[in-house]
C-alpha positions as CSV (number, residue, x, y, z in Angstrom):
1,M,-23.6,10.7,108.9
2,I,-27.0,9.8,107.9
3,L,-29.5,12.8,107.3
4,V,-32.9,11.8,108.6
5,T,-35.3,14.1,107.7
6,G,-39.1,14.3,109.5
7,A,-36.9,12.9,111.9
8,A,-39.2,13.8,114.9
9,G,-42.9,11.8,113.3
10,Y,-43.7,9.2,114.5
11,I,-42.2,6.8,112.5
12,G,-39.0,9.0,112.0
13,S,-38.1,9.3,115.8
14,H,-38.8,5.2,116.5
15,T,-36.2,5.0,113.2
16,C,-33.9,7.6,115.0
17,V,-33.1,5.2,117.6
18,S,-32.9,2.0,116.0
19,L,-30.5,4.1,114.1
20,V,-28.1,4.7,116.6
21,Q,-28.0,1.4,118.4
22,A,-27.3,-0.2,114.9
23,G,-24.1,2.0,115.4
24,Y,-25.2,5.2,112.7
25,D,-24.3,8.9,113.3
26,I,-27.3,10.8,112.5
27,V,-28.1,14.6,111.7
28,A,-32.1,15.0,112.1
29,I,-33.9,17.8,110.7
30,D,-37.8,18.6,110.9
31,N,-39.9,21.6,110.6
32,F,-42.1,20.4,113.7
33,A,-45.4,21.2,111.6
34,N,-47.1,18.5,112.6
35,S,-44.6,17.1,115.4
36,K,-42.7,18.2,118.6
37,P,-39.0,18.3,119.5
38,E,-39.5,16.7,122.6
39,S,-39.9,13.4,120.8
40,L,-36.4,13.9,119.8
41,R,-34.9,14.6,123.2
42,R,-36.1,11.7,124.0
43,V,-34.5,9.6,121.3
44,A,-31.2,10.9,123.0
45,E,-32.7,10.0,126.5
46,L,-33.4,6.5,125.3
47,T,-30.3,5.8,123.5
48,G,-28.1,7.4,125.6
49,K,-26.6,9.6,122.4
50,S,-26.8,13.1,122.0
51,F,-27.2,13.7,118.1
52,P,-27.4,17.2,116.1
53,V,-31.4,18.2,115.4
54,H,-32.0,21.5,113.2
55,A,-35.4,23.3,112.8
56,V,-35.5,23.2,109.0
57,D,-37.7,23.3,106.6
58,M,-37.5,21.9,103.6
59,L,-39.3,24.6,101.2
60,D,-36.3,26.4,102.2
61,A,-33.9,25.4,100.0
62,E,-31.1,27.6,101.2
63,A,-31.6,26.1,104.9
64,L,-31.6,22.4,103.3
65,D,-28.4,23.1,101.7
66,Q,-26.6,24.5,104.3
67,V,-27.3,21.1,106.5
68,F,-25.7,19.4,104.5
69,G,-22.7,21.9,103.8
70,A,-22.3,21.2,107.2
71,Y,-22.1,17.5,107.8
72,D,-20.6,14.9,105.6
73,V,-24.0,12.8,105.0
74,R,-23.7,9.4,103.1
75,A,-27.2,9.1,102.7
76,V,-30.7,10.1,103.5
77,I,-33.6,8.7,105.3
78,H,-36.8,10.9,103.8
79,F,-39.7,10.6,106.5
80,A,-40.5,14.4,105.7
81,G,-44.0,15.0,104.1
82,L,-47.8,15.9,104.9
83,K,-49.6,12.6,105.3
84,A,-53.4,12.9,106.1
85,V,-55.2,11.3,103.0
86,G,-58.5,12.9,103.9
87,E,-56.7,16.3,104.3
88,S,-55.0,15.3,100.7
89,V,-58.5,15.4,98.9
90,A,-59.3,18.9,100.3
91,Q,-56.0,20.6,100.2
92,P,-54.4,19.3,96.6
93,L,-52.0,22.2,95.7
94,R,-50.5,22.2,99.7
95,Y,-49.6,18.8,99.2
96,Y,-48.0,18.8,96.1
97,R,-46.2,22.0,97.1
98,N,-45.5,20.8,99.8
99,N,-44.7,16.9,99.6
100,L,-42.6,17.6,95.9
101,G,-41.1,20.6,96.4
102,S,-39.1,19.4,99.5
103,T,-38.3,16.4,97.6
104,L,-37.5,18.5,95.0
105,N,-35.0,20.8,97.1
106,L,-33.6,17.5,98.6
107,L,-32.4,15.8,95.4
108,E,-30.9,18.6,94.3
109,S,-29.1,19.1,97.6
110,M,-27.4,15.7,97.6
111,E,-26.9,16.4,93.8
112,R,-24.5,19.5,94.8
113,H,-23.0,17.6,97.6
114,D,-22.8,14.4,96.1
115,V,-24.8,11.8,98.1
116,K,-26.4,9.5,96.2
117,K,-28.1,6.5,98.4
118,I,-31.7,7.2,99.6
119,V,-34.2,5.5,101.7
120,F,-37.8,7.2,101.0
121,S,-40.9,6.5,102.9
122,S,-43.1,5.7,100.2
123,S,-47.1,4.0,101.0
124,A,-49.3,1.3,100.5
125,T,-51.8,4.3,99.5
126,V,-49.6,3.7,95.7
127,Y,-51.4,0.7,94.7
128,G,-55.0,2.7,94.8
129,A,-58.1,0.1,94.7
130,A,-56.2,-2.7,93.6
131,N,-58.5,-5.8,94.5
132,E,-56.2,-8.4,94.4
133,M,-54.6,-9.7,97.4
134,P,-52.0,-9.8,98.6
135,L,-50.1,-6.7,97.6
136,K,-47.3,-7.1,96.0
137,E,-44.2,-4.6,94.5
138,D,-45.0,-5.2,90.9
139,M,-48.5,-4.6,90.5
140,A,-49.6,-1.5,89.3
141,V,-49.1,1.9,90.7
142,A,-52.8,3.8,90.5
143,P,-52.9,5.7,93.9
144,V,-56.3,7.3,94.2
145,N,-56.1,10.4,96.6
146,P,-53.3,13.5,96.2
147,Y,-51.5,12.4,99.4
148,G,-50.9,8.7,97.4
149,Q,-50.7,10.7,94.6
150,T,-47.1,12.5,96.0
151,K,-45.6,9.4,97.1
152,A,-46.2,7.9,93.8
153,M,-44.9,10.7,91.6
154,I,-41.2,10.8,94.5
155,E,-41.1,7.3,93.2
156,Q,-41.0,8.2,89.8
157,M,-38.4,11.0,90.4
158,L,-36.1,8.2,92.3
159,R,-35.9,6.3,89.3
160,D,-35.5,8.7,87.0
161,V,-32.6,10.4,89.2
162,A,-31.3,6.5,89.5
163,S,-31.5,6.3,85.6
164,A,-29.5,9.3,85.3
165,V,-27.0,9.1,87.9
166,D,-24.4,6.7,88.1
167,G,-24.2,4.6,91.5
168,F,-27.6,6.2,92.9
169,G,-29.5,4.4,95.2
170,A,-33.1,4.1,96.4
171,A,-35.0,1.9,98.5
172,L,-38.6,2.7,98.2
173,L,-40.4,1.5,101.3
174,R,-44.1,1.1,101.2
175,Y,-45.5,0.5,104.3
176,F,-48.9,-0.5,105.7
177,N,-50.7,0.4,108.7
178,P,-47.8,1.7,111.2
179,V,-49.2,0.9,114.9
180,G,-47.2,0.6,118.2
181,A,-44.8,2.5,120.4
182,H,-41.2,1.9,121.2
183,P,-41.6,-0.9,124.6
184,S,-40.2,2.2,126.7
185,G,-43.8,3.9,126.4
186,R,-41.7,7.3,125.9
187,I,-42.0,7.4,122.5
188,G,-44.9,7.0,120.4
189,E,-47.6,8.4,117.9
190,D,-48.8,11.9,119.0
191,P,-51.4,12.7,116.4
192,Q,-52.4,16.6,116.5
193,G,-56.4,16.9,116.9
194,V,-58.5,13.7,115.5
195,P,-56.8,10.8,114.9
196,N,-57.0,10.2,111.3
197,N,-55.9,6.5,112.1
198,L,-57.5,3.7,113.7
199,V,-55.5,2.5,116.0
200,P,-54.7,6.0,117.6
201,Y,-58.4,6.8,118.0
202,V,-59.1,3.6,119.6
203,A,-55.8,4.4,122.7
204,Q,-58.2,7.9,122.9
205,V,-61.0,6.1,123.7
206,A,-59.3,3.7,126.0
207,V,-57.9,6.6,128.1
208,G,-61.1,9.0,128.4
209,K,-59.7,11.2,125.7
210,R,-63.0,10.2,123.2
211,P,-66.5,9.3,124.0
212,E,-66.5,5.8,121.5
213,V,-65.0,4.6,118.0
214,V,-67.0,5.2,114.9
215,V,-66.9,1.7,112.6
216,F,-67.6,2.7,109.7
217,G,-69.4,-0.3,108.1
218,D,-70.2,-3.7,108.7
219,D,-71.2,-5.0,105.5
220,Y,-68.1,-5.9,103.8
221,P,-67.5,-9.0,102.7
222,T,-65.0,-10.1,105.5
223,P,-65.7,-12.7,108.4
224,D,-67.0,-10.2,111.0
225,G,-67.8,-7.3,108.3
226,T,-65.4,-5.4,108.6
227,G,-62.2,-3.4,106.5
228,I,-59.2,-5.4,106.8
229,R,-55.8,-4.5,107.2
230,D,-52.4,-5.0,107.3
231,Y,-50.9,-3.6,110.9
232,I,-47.3,-3.9,111.5
233,H,-45.4,-2.7,114.5
234,V,-43.2,0.7,114.3
235,M,-40.3,-1.0,115.7
236,D,-40.6,-3.6,113.0
237,L,-40.9,-0.9,110.7
238,A,-37.9,0.7,112.3
239,D,-36.0,-2.1,111.9
240,G,-37.0,-2.3,107.9
241,H,-35.0,0.9,107.3
242,V,-31.8,0.3,109.3
243,R,-32.0,-3.2,106.8
244,A,-32.8,-1.0,103.8
245,L,-30.3,1.0,104.6
246,D,-27.7,-1.3,105.4
247,W,-29.0,-2.7,101.4
248,V,-29.0,1.0,99.2
249,L,-25.8,1.7,100.5
250,D,-24.3,-1.5,98.7
251,H,-26.5,-0.9,95.7
252,A,-27.2,1.1,92.6
253,G,-31.1,1.5,91.1
254,T,-33.8,1.5,93.0
255,E,-36.1,-1.3,94.8
256,A,-39.8,-1.0,96.0
257,F,-40.3,-2.8,99.5
258,N,-43.6,-3.8,101.2
259,L,-43.3,-3.5,105.0
260,G,-46.0,-5.2,106.7
261,T,-46.7,-8.4,108.1
262,G,-48.6,-10.2,105.5
263,R,-51.8,-10.5,107.4
264,G,-54.9,-8.7,108.2
265,S,-56.8,-7.7,110.9
266,S,-60.1,-6.2,111.2
267,V,-61.3,-3.7,112.8
268,L,-63.2,-5.7,115.2
269,E,-60.1,-7.6,116.4
270,V,-58.4,-4.9,116.6
271,I,-60.4,-3.1,119.5
272,R,-60.8,-7.0,120.9
273,A,-57.2,-6.6,121.1
274,F,-57.0,-3.1,122.8
275,E,-60.0,-4.0,125.4
276,R,-57.4,-7.3,126.3
277,A,-53.9,-4.8,126.5
278,S,-56.0,-2.0,128.5
279,G,-58.6,-4.3,130.7
280,R,-61.0,-1.3,129.7
281,T,-64.0,-2.0,127.5
282,I,-64.0,-0.1,124.7
283,P,-67.4,2.0,123.4
284,Y,-67.8,1.4,119.6
285,R,-70.8,2.1,117.0
286,V,-71.3,1.1,113.7
287,G,-71.8,3.9,111.1
288,P,-71.8,4.3,107.2
289,R,-68.6,3.2,105.3
290,R,-66.5,6.3,104.2
291,P,-66.3,6.0,100.6
292,G,-63.1,4.7,99.0
293,D,-62.2,2.1,101.4
294,A,-61.5,-0.7,100.5
295,P,-62.8,-3.9,102.4
296,V,-59.5,-5.6,102.5
297,S,-55.5,-4.8,102.2
298,Y,-52.6,-6.5,103.1
299,A,-48.6,-7.2,101.6
300,D,-46.6,-9.8,100.4
301,P,-43.8,-8.7,102.1
302,S,-41.8,-12.1,100.7
303,K,-39.5,-9.6,98.9
304,A,-38.0,-7.3,102.0
305,E,-37.6,-11.0,103.5
306,R,-35.6,-12.0,100.6
307,V,-33.5,-8.9,99.5
308,L,-33.3,-7.3,103.4
309,G,-33.2,-10.4,105.4
310,W,-36.3,-8.4,107.2
311,K,-39.5,-10.0,108.5
312,A,-41.8,-8.5,111.0
313,T,-42.2,-10.3,114.0
314,Q,-44.6,-8.7,116.5
315,D,-48.2,-9.5,116.7
316,L,-51.2,-7.1,116.9
317,D,-51.6,-7.8,121.1
318,A,-47.7,-6.3,121.2
319,M,-48.7,-3.7,119.1
320,C,-51.7,-2.7,121.6
321,R,-50.0,-3.3,124.3
322,D,-47.3,-1.2,123.3
323,T,-49.2,1.7,122.3
324,W,-51.3,1.3,125.4
325,R,-48.5,2.0,127.2
326,W,-47.4,4.9,125.3
327,Q,-51.0,6.0,125.7
328,S,-51.9,5.7,129.7
329,Q,-48.1,7.2,130.3
330,N,-48.7,10.3,128.2
331,P,-52.5,10.9,128.1
332,N,-51.9,13.8,126.3
333,G,-48.9,12.9,124.4
334,Y,-45.8,15.2,124.1
335,D,-47.5,18.0,125.4
336,P,-47.2,18.4,129.8
337,A,-50.3,17.7,131.5
């Protein structure tokens, strides 16, 4: 059994589909703070396979340990955590308590039940305000907000456990900017409230839920003046987790892997791609820069290709087409209209 924490979330739910399709048996846990049980019901519908789902808050060590006691867990894929950068700056203690406390409970349960393999959902935010591009795994880890700090601290926790525990293996997956949705349109990103990320915001403008996109700055030193990011299709990302799991089951120690495409797209390029995908005009206006936003950020994903045999295959147009299919079929996300 593979235990998937935060399984009902955006990346977790898509990875559950890929895991089941790859032949893995899974058990899913989530506290549904920022997600809906409906996403996992649809995962079962898409894969044609049912799997156990437990509503567990990982800060409840006893409840978490009961899950380990009930199943023969071979490995863990750890998605669970709070993930909004701005919110983490406003509520740092909440982020440290939740993200670090839940992971400590997880690692202690793993130790008690002799589970030595984990794939961790890290983030490119661990690189902080690095100016050198592309970002490589051996660059300094220097996050600039509490969310990124929790990811960096958990990476260090896993390195320390791997040094202390014989046979312990951890893959640290540093994602860039996940977008898109399952091609069926049945599962996708369902942000609560105002989306923090560009693509779901653009999608809500396209579907008529929001009046316009605000472009934060058009005076960056980039070809069109807007910020450039490395967007990756969520199904490519899900496949990366399956490859990382395959790898970690046969390896000890810790390795970090960038999961990105290796090329960046500007804000205006994303808006134009979404216009092509939706056949609609996306109104936007230019606002001031956001403090802390880097002009350019993109991955060097060559290590993941070399070690895991993984490479992103889907382009920005595919990401926008699949996002639009999900958004137009589910204008209210997983909530019924």
